[in-house]
Every structure is written in structure tokens, then in C-alpha cells.
C-alpha positions in Angstrom: 34.6 196.1 223.1 34.0 199.7 223.7 34.9 201.0 227.1 33.4 204.0 228.3 34.8 206.2 230.9 32.4 208.1 233.6 32.9 209.8 236.7 32.0 207.3 239.6 30.1 210.1 241.8 28.4 211.4 238.7 27.2 208.0 238.0 26.2 207.1 241.1 24.0 210.4 241.7 22.1 209.2 238.5 21.7 205.8 239.6 20.4 207.5 242.9 22.4 205.3 245.4 26.0 204.5 246.2 27.5 201.1 245.7 30.9 199.6 246.8 33.2 198.6 243.9 32.0 194.8 244.5 28.4 195.9 244.6 28.6 197.9 241.4 30.5 194.9 239.7 28.2 192.7 240.5 25.3 195.0 238.7 27.6 195.2 236.0 27.9 191.7 235.5 23.9 191.3 235.9 23.6 193.7 233.7 25.9 192.1 231.0 28.7 194.5 231.0 31.8 194.7 232.7 33.7 197.4 235.4 36.9 197.0 233.5 39.3 199.5 235.4 39.0 202.1 238.4 41.0 205.3 237.9 41.5 208.6 237.9 41.9 211.7 235.1 45.1 212.5 236.8 46.6 209.1 236.8 45.3 208.5 233.4 47.5 211.9 232.4 50.5 210.5 234.7 50.7 206.9 233.1 50.2 208.6 229.7 53.5 211.1 230.7 55.4 208.2 232.6 55.3 210.2 236.0 55.7 208.6 239.1 53.7 211.3 241.5 51.5 210.1 244.1 48.0 210.4 244.0 45.8 213.0 245.5 43.0 212.0 248.2 40.5 214.5 246.5 41.2 212.9 242.8 37.8 212.3 240.6 37.4 208.3 240.5 36.8 207.2 237.0 35.0 204.1 236.2 36.0 202.6 232.9 33.4 200.3 231.9 33.3 197.4 229.0 30.1 197.6 226.7 29.2 195.4 224.1 30.1 196.9 220.3 26.6 197.1 219.3 24.9 198.8 222.4 25.2 202.3 221.0 22.6 203.9 223.6 25.5 203.0 226.3 28.1 204.8 225.0 27.6 207.7 227.2 27.0 208.7 231.2 23.2 209.5 230.4 22.5 206.4 228.2 24.4 203.9 230.8 22.6 205.4 233.8 19.2 205.2 232.2 19.3 201.5 231.5 20.6 200.8 235.0 18.0 202.7 236.4 15.4 200.5 234.3 17.0 197.3 235.1 17.0 198.3 238.7 13.0 198.8 238.5 13.7 202.5 239.6 11.9 204.0 236.3 10.0 202.7 233.3 11.5 202.9 229.5 11.2 206.3 228.2 8.8 207.1 225.9 10.2 209.2 223.1 7.8 211.4 221.4 8.1 213.9 218.4 7.1 217.3 218.7 3.5 218.0 217.5 4.0 221.1 214.6 2.6 221.5 211.4 4.7 220.5 208.4 4.9 224.2 207.3 6.5 225.1 210.6 9.1 222.6 210.6 12.6 223.4 209.6 13.6 222.4 206.1 16.6 220.7 204.9 17.0 221.1 201.1 19.3 218.4 199.6 20.9 219.2 196.2 21.6 216.7 193.6 25.2 217.2 193.4 25.8 215.4 196.9 25.0 211.9 195.2 28.8 212.7 194.1 30.2 212.3 197.5 27.8 211.8 200.7 24.4 211.6 199.6 22.2 211.4 202.4 21.5 213.5 205.5 18.9 213.2 208.5 18.3 216.2 211.0 16.5 216.8 214.5 16.1 219.6 216.8 16.5 219.4 220.4 14.4 222.3 221.9 14.9 224.1 225.4 17.8 221.9 226.4 20.0 222.7 229.6 23.6 222.0 229.6 26.0 222.1 232.4 29.4 221.3 231.9 29.8 217.7 232.5 26.7 217.3 230.3 28.1 219.2 227.5 31.4 217.3 227.6 29.2 214.2 227.4 27.4 215.3 224.5 30.8 215.8 222.6 32.2 213.0 224.1 29.1 210.4 222.4 29.7 212.2 219.2 33.6 211.0 219.3 32.2 207.4 220.6 30.0 207.0 217.5 32.5 208.2 215.4 34.9 205.5 216.4 32.0 202.8 216.3 29.0 202.5 214.1 30.1 205.8 212.1 33.6 203.8 211.1 35.7 207.0 211.7 33.3 209.1 210.0 33.3 207.4 206.5 29.8 206.3 206.9 28.3 209.0 209.0 29.4 212.1 210.5 27.3 214.1 213.3 27.3 217.8 213.1 25.6 219.6 216.1 24.9 223.3 215.8 23.6 226.4 217.9 20.3 227.0 216.0 19.6 230.2 217.3 22.9 231.7 215.5 21.4 230.2 212.2 18.2 230.8 210.2 16.1 228.5 208.3 15.5 226.7 205.5 19.0 224.9 205.2 20.6 223.6 202.1 22.7 220.5 201.8 25.0 221.1 198.7 28.1 219.8 196.9 30.7 222.3 195.8 34.3 222.8 194.2 36.2 223.5 197.2 37.3 226.6 195.8 34.4 228.0 196.0 33.5 227.0 200.0 34.9 229.8 202.1 34.1 230.0 205.9 35.7 230.1 209.5 35.7 226.6 210.8 35.3 225.7 214.3 38.3 227.0 217.4 39.4 229.2 214.6 39.4 233.3 213.7 40.9 233.1 210.1 38.6 232.5 207.2 39.6 229.8 204.9 38.8 228.1 201.4 37.9 224.2 201.8 40.8 223.5 199.6 43.2 225.6 201.8 41.7 223.5 204.9 42.7 220.2 203.4 46.5 221.6 203.9 45.6 223.3 207.2 44.3 220.3 208.9 47.1 217.8 208.0 49.2 218.7 210.7 46.0 218.8 213.0 46.5 215.3 215.1 42.8 214.9 215.3 41.5 215.7 211.9 43.9 214.7 209.5 42.5 211.1 209.5 39.5 212.1 208.2 40.9 214.3 205.1 41.3 211.1 203.0 37.3 210.7 202.9 36.7 214.1 200.6 40.2 215.5 199.6 40.2 214.3 196.2 36.6 214.6 195.5 35.9 217.4 193.0 33.2 218.5 194.7 32.8 219.1 198.9 29.4 218.2 201.0 28.8 221.4 202.4 25.6 222.9 204.4 24.4 226.4 204.6 21.5 228.3 206.0 19.4 230.5 204.4 21.7 233.4 205.1 24.8 231.4 203.3 26.3 231.0 206.5 28.3 227.6 206.3 27.0 225.4 208.8 29.3 222.6 208.5 31.8 221.1 206.0 31.3 217.4 206.7 32.8 215.1 207.8 35.5 217.4 208.7 34.7 220.5 210.6 31.9 222.4 211.5 31.7 226.2 211.0 32.7 228.5 214.0 29.3 230.7 213.5 27.0 227.7 214.8 29.1 226.7 217.7 27.7 225.0 220.5 28.2 226.4 224.3 27.0 225.9 227.7 24.5 228.8 227.2 23.0 226.8 223.9 19.2 226.4 224.0 18.3 225.0 221.0 20.6 222.5 219.3 20.2 221.3 215.4 21.9 217.9 214.8 22.4 216.8 211.2 24.2 213.7 210.3 25.3 213.2 206.7 26.1 209.5 205.6 27.0 207.1 203.0 24.8 204.7 204.9 21.0 206.0 205.6 20.2 203.1 208.1 23.2 203.8 210.3 22.7 207.3 210.0 19.1 207.2 211.1 20.9 205.1 214.0 22.9 207.4 214.8 20.3 210.3 215.1 17.9 208.4 217.4 21.1 207.5 219.6 21.9 211.2 220.0 18.3 212.7 220.0 17.0 209.9 222.8 20.0 210.4 225.1 20.2 214.2 225.0 16.3 214.7 225.1 16.3 214.0 228.6 18.0 217.7 229.4 15.1 219.2 227.2 12.2 221.5 228.5 10.0 218.8 227.6 11.6 215.7 228.5 11.9 213.2 225.7 10.3 215.0 223.0 12.1 216.0 219.7 11.5 218.4 217.1 11.6 217.0 213.6 13.0 218.4 210.1 11.9 217.8 206.9 14.2 216.6 204.3 13.4 217.5 200.7 14.9 216.3 197.8 15.6 218.3 194.4 13.5 215.6 192.8 10.2 216.6 195.0 10.9 213.4 197.3 10.9 214.1 201.3 10.8 212.4 204.4 10.5 213.8 208.0 13.2 212.6 210.7 13.9 211.3 213.1 11.4 208.4 213.2 11.1 207.2 216.7 8.4 204.9 216.4 8.4 201.7 218.4 9.5 198.5 215.9 7.2 195.6 217.3 8.2 191.8 217.2 6.5 188.5 217.8 8.8 185.7 220.0 7.4 182.5 221.1 7.7 181.6 225.0 8.8 178.0 223.9 11.8 179.7 221.4 12.8 181.6 224.4 12.9 178.7 226.8 14.3 176.5 224.5 17.3 178.3 223.5 18.2 179.5 227.3 17.6 175.6 228.7 15.2 177.5 231.3 11.5 176.9 232.2 10.2 180.7 232.3 6.6 181.6 232.4 5.4 184.4 229.9 4.9 186.4 233.3 8.6 186.3 233.6 9.6 186.6 230.6 7.7 190.2 230.1 9.1 191.4 233.5 12.8 190.5 232.5 12.2 192.2 228.9 11.0 195.3 230.7 14.0 195.4 232.9 16.1 195.4 229.4 14.2 198.4 228.1 12.1 196.2 226.0 8.3 197.0 226.6 6.7 193.4 226.3 3.4 191.7 226.5 2.2 188.1 226.4 -0.8 186.6 224.8 -2.8 184.0 226.9 -4.3 181.5 224.1 -7.0 179.2 224.6 -4.6 176.7 222.1 -1.6 177.0 220.8 1.5 178.4 221.8 2.2 181.6 224.0 3.4 184.2 221.9 5.6 187.6 223.4 4.9 191.0 221.9 8.0 193.0 221.8 8.1 196.6 221.6 11.7 197.7 220.5 12.5 201.7 221.2 14.4 203.5 218.7 17.5 203.2 221.2 17.8 199.7 220.9 18.8 199.2 217.2 20.8 196.1 217.9 17.3 194.1 218.6 16.8 192.6 215.0 15.5 189.3 215.5 14.2 187.0 218.1 17.4 185.7 219.3 18.5 189.3 220.4 15.0 189.3 222.5 16.0 185.7 223.8 19.7 187.3 224.6 18.2 189.8 226.9 15.9 187.7 228.6 19.0 185.2 229.5 21.3 188.2 230.7 18.1 189.7 233.0 17.4 186.1 234.2 21.5 185.5 234.9 23.5 183.1 233.3 24.5 181.7 236.5 20.7 181.0 237.2 20.3 178.8 234.0 20.1 175.3 235.1 23.5 173.3 234.1 22.7 170.3 231.7 24.3 168.2 230.0 24.1 168.8 226.0 23.3 165.9 223.7 26.0 164.0 222.4 27.5 165.2 219.1 29.5 163.4 216.8 32.6 165.0 215.6 33.3 165.8 212.0 35.6 163.3 210.4 38.3 165.6 209.4 38.5 166.3 213.2 37.9 162.7 213.9 41.0 161.8 212.0 42.9 164.9 213.3 42.8 163.7 217.0 43.4 159.9 216.0 46.8 161.5 214.2 48.0 163.7 217.1 47.6 160.8 219.4 49.4 158.3 217.5 52.4 160.9 216.7 52.7 162.0 220.4 53.2 158.4 221.6 55.9 158.1 218.9 57.7 161.0 221.2 56.9 164.2 219.0 55.9 167.2 220.7 53.2 169.3 219.1 53.4 172.9 218.1 50.9 175.4 217.3 52.3 178.4 214.9 50.8 181.5 213.4 48.5 181.3 210.5 50.0 184.0 209.0 53.7 184.6 208.0 55.6 187.0 206.0 56.0 186.8 202.2 59.5 185.9 202.3 59.3 183.1 204.9 56.2 181.7 202.9 58.4 181.6 199.7 62.2 182.8 199.6 63.3 181.3 202.5 62.1 178.0 201.7 64.0 178.4 197.9 60.5 178.8 196.3 59.2 181.2 193.7 56.1 182.7 194.4 53.5 180.5 192.4 50.2 182.8 192.9 48.7 180.2 195.3 48.9 182.4 198.4 46.0 184.4 200.0 47.8 187.8 200.1 46.6 190.0 203.3 45.5 193.6 202.0 46.2 195.8 205.0 48.8 193.4 207.1 49.8 195.3 210.2 53.5 194.3 210.0 55.8 192.5 207.4 55.7 189.4 209.7 52.0 188.5 208.6 51.6 189.2 205.0 50.1 186.0 203.7 48.3 183.2 204.9 50.7 180.3 205.2 50.6 177.5 202.1 52.8 175.4 204.1 53.4 174.4 207.6 57.0 174.4 207.1 57.7 178.2 208.0 56.3 178.1 211.3 57.9 174.8 212.4 61.4 176.2 210.9 60.9 179.1 213.0 60.0 177.3 216.0 63.4 175.1 215.8 65.5 178.5 214.9 63.9 180.2 218.2 64.7 177.2 220.2 68.1 176.0 218.7 69.7 176.2 222.3 67.1 173.2 223.7 68.7 169.7 224.1 68.8 167.8 221.2 67.2 165.9 219.5 64.2 167.9 218.8 60.8 166.3 217.5 58.1 168.5 216.9 54.8 168.2 214.9 51.9 170.1 213.6 48.4 169.2 212.5 47.0 172.5 210.9 45.0 174.6 208.2 46.7 176.3 205.3 44.7 178.5 202.9 45.1 178.3 199.3 43.5 180.4 196.5 40.7 178.8 194.7 38.3 180.7 192.1 35.6 177.8 192.5 35.3 178.8 196.1 32.7 182.0 197.0 35.0 183.3 199.1 37.9 182.9 196.4 40.1 180.6 198.7 39.9 177.1 200.2 41.3 175.7 203.6 43.5 172.4 203.8 44.2 170.4 206.6 47.7 169.2 207.1 49.9 167.4 209.2 53.9 168.1 209.4 56.8 166.7 211.7 60.2 167.5 212.0 63.3 166.1 213.5 66.4 168.1 214.4 69.7 166.5 215.9 73.2 165.9 215.7 72.3 163.8 212.5 69.8 164.5 209.9 67.4 161.7 211.3 66.0 160.8 207.5 64.9 157.3 208.8 63.2 158.2 211.6 61.1 160.8 209.6 60.9 157.8 207.2 60.0 155.6 209.8 57.3 158.0 211.0 55.9 158.3 207.5 55.3 154.4 207.5 53.9 154.0 210.9 51.3 156.7 210.4 50.2 155.0 207.2 50.0 151.4 208.7 47.8 153.0 211.5 45.5 154.6 209.3 44.8 151.6 207.3 46.8 152.6 203.9 49.2 149.8 202.6 52.3 150.4 201.3 51.9 149.3 197.2 54.5 149.0 194.3 54.6 152.2 192.2 51.5 152.7 190.0 49.0 150.8 192.3 46.4 152.7 193.2 45.2 150.8 196.0 47.6 152.2 198.6 50.8 154.3 199.1 54.2 154.4 197.6 57.2 156.9 197.1 59.1 158.2 194.6 61.7 160.8 194.0 61.1 164.2 193.9 62.9 167.6 193.5 61.2 170.2 196.0 63.9 173.3 196.2 63.4 173.1 200.1 64.8 169.7 200.3 68.7 168.4 199.8 68.8 166.8 196.1 68.8 163.1 196.3 67.5 163.3 199.9 64.1 163.4 199.4 60.7 161.5 198.3 57.1 162.3 197.2 54.6 160.4 198.5 51.6 159.2 196.0 48.5 157.6 196.7 45.5 156.9 194.4 47.5 158.5 191.6 48.4 162.0 193.0 51.1 163.4 195.6 49.6 164.0 199.3 52.9 164.9 200.6 56.9 164.8 200.5 59.4 164.7 202.8 63.2 164.6 203.2 66.4 166.3 204.7 65.9 170.1 204.7 68.1 172.2 202.5 71.3 173.7 204.1 70.3 177.0 202.7 66.7 176.8 204.4 68.2 176.1 207.5 70.7 178.7 207.3 67.8 181.3 206.3 65.9 180.5 209.6 69.3 180.6 211.7 69.3 176.6 212.2 72.6 175.0 212.6 71.6 171.1 213.1 70.6 168.9 210.3 66.8 168.3 210.0 64.3 166.4 208.3 60.8 167.3 207.6 57.5 165.6 206.2 54.3 167.0 205.2 51.0 165.3 204.4 47.8 166.5 203.1 45.5 164.2 205.6 42.2 165.2 203.9 43.2 162.8 201.4 42.9 159.7 204.1 39.0 160.5 204.2 38.6 158.3 201.3 39.9 155.5 202.9 
């Protein structure tokens, strides 16, 4: 979940009153967010540098507030304060408008066809007569960074550029050219660079080097020019220094280049809606016409309201409350969703919800219902006992096995679903048979594959607890994953039971007895070899077990498990010094009995 850092005093000034910390925590909880931490700028720096200096009394208090990941409108102080003011009924939901100008007077952004090779979409807007102070300017930049990390997916889907429009001259063109033909002075630099030289220059930049991979191997780079062929931006890397925004900037051009047009529109709407509050004409945005080479064009941004019909009965049934239509509309208005209700003579009552451009998270009636529940207060929802639910047969069987094995003196363990490739195969004396699900981007070598057996986790548990008093009797009931081309996701889960005995002797007879007891409880009889009415055992040759001291468990003509004395080499691989016996069973097979 994203965390927004805001100055406490500035936030309280925007809210029109001061709060104690407890009062503000209650407000956050009521609104569906959380005050995560209270700190100061200097405290953050001291923590990063591991300094032990004492705090100054005049340090600005910083509130770190955790917000939902889909509420992009709350990623800065301005959006957060506005939402809380509306929630507190201090003001109504803002009405955003597009400046009424003729199509001929609009700024134009011409898109060249070559951009389809690298970054095909662009949307733009203008904020006129804006007034920044240092705090609002920093918030403007910080919102861009937050959006880049969140919905923009580190600029791969959308990259935001903001420019001082008074330093540029329209119309603009969005092109894609060979890097050697693009030359400009980038932001915060004084030297002129070719685009290919910039790729090398920024490889040592801690912030920008993370984005170079997006375009550096492309034969063409996206670039935005004004009518004087001044480079406005080289998205998604850097803006030009010529149009850099300062505290004196009055007119701001915002452009978003993207590989995903829908997300680009959301990002643009979030930027202009949040900071149009600083414009001379509050909440008014100037549109820009985007024109493609094939003659198609559209005007952005689109700040129109999206209307949705939601049944009152659906809201009440989902929440578990009995709310009147007037209450629901009032609660929705507090959540920045303008709502009205119909009063039918017959039939169900419906709520008409007008979703503003800032609430891109509202896509379905369930989103509306959730906002009603938040505004109503989760603690105010009456408690009720849910209808009895019957567990799935597999889970019911799993619980019965847990109970029985526990009564036999075994302790349950829960181990990781992921393990290293070596643990899953080589350390068990097994070769990779191609059945494992491989993690494409593991965070470490300890989590490379999804386990195909419960054995690695149980043996690691013994290895880390080898000094525990003997004997050690542990078991696990859990899932493994195997590749399966017949499944839509390419893999399938299997529910296994496994148990291990570790002591002064191997305990083979105890594990064998555990198998017999488990089969007896489940109701699977022991039968002669070849009889498909129950189960029997036969010699096996599994590499993780000692030869001649192992067996396969056969039921209905197929192997459902195996048990035996663990091979000394396997024990050595897991740093286990005592002999062990192990059993593993696929319990899904018992659902047919």
C-alpha cells in the first residue's frame, strides 16, 4: 500500500482545524486510510545515516499516511486534504470544467506514425494562471514521482512531463527519431547531449538509470518538439532544460506519453484535477487537441462524469445493514461520489451515482457499495452470524488427517511453498524431471521453484532443529505445484501429506505403522498386491531413500505415495546427523473412497 508523507501543520491548515494525534487517527480510520507513522524530516535523515543526535523542538512534524493502492487522487497533500474536507462535509465535491475555447484556438499536438514503434500514445492538458509556492511546487513534483511508481509502473506504461508553456511555442509534435538525430540540453544540465550520449551519461545516475532500459535498445527514441524544433521532452527519461518549471511558472503544459492509453488518461486527469485548485479559475483546465497522421484526432482531458446505477437492495445486502436511500446518497456524497435516488411507486429503489474524473477506482457497483460501507463505518455494521457453510471435501479430509496424525504424537509444521532448485532436486539425489514451476524473477536463490515435494521443507526444519531433544516427530499437510499443459494456467496443485521421524534409530516401523493407521481411519483396507479394492505396498527405488528400505503405496492400480529410510547422503545435504524415516501421500486420491 502506498504511503504519503505530508507536513502535519500544512495538512491541518488545509483541513481548516487542528487535531490531536488520536483524533486524526480516528478521522483516518473513518475514511478508510491509516496514520502509519509520525516523524520529522530530520529524523528520517538521522535514521538513514544511523545518527544518534537528539531531535530539535522546532522540527516539522511529518505524518506518513497509508492509502489504498487504487486511490491515485490521495497521493499528495492537496488530494488528501480535499477528500477529507468533503468527507467532513466542509465543502462539496469539486466540479471540474474544460475551458470553453474554440477548436482553432486550442494547442495542437501532432503525432507522427513512427511513434507506434516505441510509445504510441500521448495525452495533454494545460493549467492556466497557476500559482505555486515552494510547498505546492514540491507537492506537484512529488505527485508525479508517486504516480510514476504506482499506476505508471516505473514509467513503462506512462511517463509524465510538465513544462513551462510560456517558454515554448505551439503547435507541438510527438515524434520517434534515431537517437543520434536528437540533441538538446536536458533538465538540470548546461551541456548539449545527443540522445544516445544521454543513455551513457545517465547510467551513473541513481534515479534515472532505472528507466533507461525502456528505450535504450530501440532504433528510435520518442521525442516531443515545439514549433521552433525545441526539444520539450525525451520521454520516458528526461525533460528539456529549456521548459523547466519554476516557482514563477504561470502556465503549465502537462503531457503523458504511454503504451497504455487508458492509464495515460487516468494519470492526466489525476494531475490536472488535483492542481487545478491553484489555477486562477479554480478547477478549470484548458484542453489540447491530439492529431494523428491519419487524420484522426481527439481532445483531452476528458473530465466528464461517469454515471452508474446501483440498486439500494444490493448495497444493503452486501454490507449487512438496513440503510435508507437518503442515508446512502448522503454517505456517497461524503466519499466524493455525487448520488441521487429514485422514488419509484413500485419496484426496487436505485441510486444514480456520478463518478468524478478523480475516482478512476470506481468501476463496478461493488466499488460504490464499498464506499458506502467505509463512510457508514465498519464498526457500525451490525454483527450477524453468517449462514453455515459446508467445507470443501478436500479441506474437510485435510482437517481430519491433521487431527488423527496429531493424536499419534506428531507436531505439525508449515514450510515455504518456494524453495531453491538445488533443494528440490540435487539435495534429494533427484534429477530435474521438468515438472517444477520455475519462478522467472526470484528475489533470491532460496526461492527459485515451487516445491514438487514436501520433503525439502521438512528436512530443512529438522536440519535447523537438530539439537532439539530426540525423537522428533513432525508432519505437514500442504500443496505442491506441478506443470500441467491441460490447465489454463499451465500448472496444477496437489494436496500432499508428509511425516518424518528422526531419532536414535531410523523409526521405519513407526512410519510404516503411521501409514497403516492413516489408511485404517480413512477406510482404505490393506489388500493383496494387484487388488484394486484397497491399498498395498511394493518395493520401490526412489533416490532419496535407502535402497531396500523403502516402499511405494499403491491404491487402485496407481502409486499414491512412498515411505522409507532417508538416504544418508540426503541427510548430509541437509546437515542432519540422526537417521530419519519419511512418508509422503497424495491425499486427493482418498476423495474417491
